[in-house]
N, C-alpha and C positions, 0 to 999 in steps of 0.2 A: 395616467398610470402611476406616475411618481407619487401623487397625493394618496392614491389608493393603497400603495405599498406602505407608506408611512402610517396610515390609519390602521392597517390590518396586521402588520408584522412588527415584532419586537426586535430591537437592535441589541447586539451586533448581528449582522447578516453575512452570509457567504454568497458571493456572486460566482456562478460556475458555468462555463460553456457547456452546452448540451452535447456537442460532438467532438470534444477534445479529450485528452487523457493525461494522467499523471500530474494533476494540479496545474497544468498549463493554462494560463489565463484566469486562474482563480484569484479572487480578491476578497479580502475581509473589509467590510465597512462598519464602522463603529457607531455612526450617528446619521441623521438625515442629511446633514451638510456634506458628509463624505459621499453619500449616495447621490446627491444632486451633482456634485463635482464629477463623479464617474459618468453619470448620465449625460452631462454637458460635454464631456470629453470624447465620448464615443458615439458614432453613428454607423450605419451599415457599411459605408466606404472605408472608414478608419478601422473598423473591426476586420474587414476582409484584408486590408493592407497589413495589419499586425499579425493575424493568425494564418493567412494564406488561403483560407476558405471562408465561405459564408457560414456564420454561426449565430445561433440564438442562445439566450442565457436563462438560467433558472436561479431562483433565490432559495436558499436553505437556511434553516435554523443553525446558528453557530453553537457548537457543542464545546464546552470548555474541556480541553484535554487534561486539566488538573483534577477533574471530577469523574471523567469517563475515559476508558481505554479503547483503543481502536483494534478491530479484529477483521479478518477475512474468513469467510465460510465458503468452501468450494464443494460443489455438488456434482455427482455424475447422474445424469437424467436419462432414463430409457423407458419407453412404453408408457409415458405420461406420469411417471413417478420417480422418486429418488432411490437409487440403488446403492449409493455410498456418499458419505459426508465426511469432510475433514475441516477442522477448525484450527486456525492459527492466530496468534496475537502479534500485532505489529509493535515495533519499538516506539514509534511515534506516528501521528497522522501524516499522510503524504505531503501536505503543505509545509510541514516542518523542515523539509529538505532545503527550502529556500531560506531558512534561518541557520543553515549549517549543520543541522542534525542528521544522523544517518537514517536510512530507510532499511528495514529488515523485519523478519518475523520468525516465530518459533512454533513448531507443531505442538499441539496440546494433547495430553492423554484423554482417552475416550471417557474416563470417569470424572474428568474435571468439570466443575459446575458450570464454568463458562462454555465448555464444549457442549454440555447437555442443553443448557438454556438456549444457546444460539442455534443449535441443531433444531430445536423445537420451533424457534422463530422462523428459520429458513423453511421448514416444512409447512408452516402456516402460510408463508408467502407463496410457495408453489401451489398450495391448495387454493388460495385466493386467485392466483393467476389462471388456474385451470377452469375457473368458473366463467372466464371471459375469452379464453383462447386455448388452443391445443398446446400442451407442454412439449417443447421440442426435445429431440434427443441431442445429447452433447454434454459438455461441461459448463456449469454456470458459476460465475464468480460473484459473490456478494460481499458487501462491506457494512459493518455495523460499529457504532459506538455502544459501549456496554458499561453501565454503572454497577460496580461490584456490590455496593451496599444495598441499593434498591433492587438489584437484579433486573433492571430495566434496560432493554435493548432499543436503540434508535437506528432504524433502517436508513442507510445512506444511498446505496445504489446496487444494481445487479446488471450483469451483462452475460450473454451467452458466449463465453470464450474461456479458454484455459487461462489460468493466472499467469502474470508476467514476471519479468526480472528473474530471480533465482528460485521462485516458488516451485516450479515443475521439477527442477533439479533436487530440491529438498524433498519433494514428495517421492521421487524415484528412490532416494536413499532411505526414506522412512517406510514407504509402502511397497517398493519393488516394482512399480508400474509407471510408465511414462504417460502422464495425464494429457500432454499435448497430443500424443498419438491416439489416446482414447477418444479425445474430443473429435478428431478428424475421422476416425473410423466410424464413430456413431453418426457423424454428419452425413456420411455417404453410405450408411447402412451395412457396414461390415461388422462381424462378430468381435467381441472383446473378451478378454480373460481377466477377471478380477480376483482370481484365487490367491495371488500373493498378498492381497489386502488382509487375508485371514491371519497372517503371521507377521505383523509389523516389525520392522527393524528398529534401529536406534532412533531416538528423537533428533530432530535436526533444526538448526537455526542458521540464518544467513544474514549478512549485513553489507550494505553499500554505504561508503562514506563519501560525501561530496567534497569537492574542493572549496576553498574560500578565496576571497580577494587577498592577494599577497604573493610573496616569493617564498618557496619552500626552503626551510633551513635544514631540518633533519627528519628522518623517518623514525617512527616509534613502533616497536614490535608488540603485538597483542599477547597477553598472558592468559592462557585458558587451561582448564582441567580436562576438557573434552578433546576429541581428535580433530585436528585441522585438516580438512579435505581440500580447501582452496584458500590460498593467500596470494592475492594478485595486487601488487602495487602498480599504479598507473602514473606515478609521479617520481621525480628525482630531485635531489638537492639543487637549488638554484632555479628551478622552473617557476615561471610566473603563472599563477592560476586565478580562477574566477569562481564566484558563487553561482551555481545554476539557478535559472529562473523557474524551473519546473522539474518534476521528477523525471519526465521523459528525457530531459537533457542530462540528468545524472547518469544515464546509461551510456552516454557518449564517452569515448576514451579521455577527452580533455576536460571532463567535468566530474569524473569519479577518481578518488584518490586511492581507495583500497576496496577490494571485494573479499569477503570471508564466507566460508561455509564450515560449520562445526557440528559434530555429532557426539552423542553419548547415550548409552543405554539407560542411564538413570536420569529421569527428567529433572529432579531437583539439582543435580550437578550442572546440567546444561542450562537450567534457569538461572543459576548463579552466574555462569558465563555470560548469558544473554543480558542480564542486568548490568554487569560490569562493562560489556562491550557497547551497550547503548550510550554510555557516557565517555567511552574511550576516544581519544584523539590520535589518529595515526601519524601525525606530523606536527612539527612546530614551524612557525613562520618567522622570517627575519623581521627585525624591527627596522622600519624604514625611517630615515631622517628627513622629515618633511621640510626642514629649514634649508636643505641643500638646493 
């Protein structure tokens, strides 16, 4: 299998568990030697010991985040078709949280070219799925890389579930509907009301900032032009913190430094906040004397 992979696929590659989430267990391998080292390190027993469950892995093309941005497209499915689509742009790919970057997204306007292009790709994906199986009722979460220059979308994954972290909160602010409730109502055959979607509210962005290895020195306040709906610091001066190994750990109280939710009726104003907050650091670390 190793030889076949090396002959067939181009490096770098992403190794991803098929039944875990939030970048947990994801590895980037840059060359055949790193792949061989990973294969030699793990077998069925060590994998189960590390992840707590039996898991298999898939290999994916590595997409350079410098050339393509990361998006999520969320669909409401009913009676075999799409009844509503919402597209949002992530600040960074999920794996970047293990490098200390924040995870977050911003709702896009419906006339945005990325919204239109990714809505079309999502519709084609559902159409292709319907040729092989019944399209289930519920909310489907899809993720794509998208190259703005070529307008090429690279499909990453989809799951029949409502989006996680702060996305449903953002959608309730923007669209006036609880997507988690919609998903479960559709799953058990109850009626849903999508009429609030006809008059969207302000655009919404959210951001989770992970902790890093070190001791917190001071907290920094975010400066925004939009309205702050949530500012939750989970750290204090003097606290020793650690970098999360996966996005799922970033949602734990001891691995997230700050949670933000910001809104504004003008997308351009909120986009400016989103760009600034994607490089914002909510704390400083003390300089430790390693000679002591």
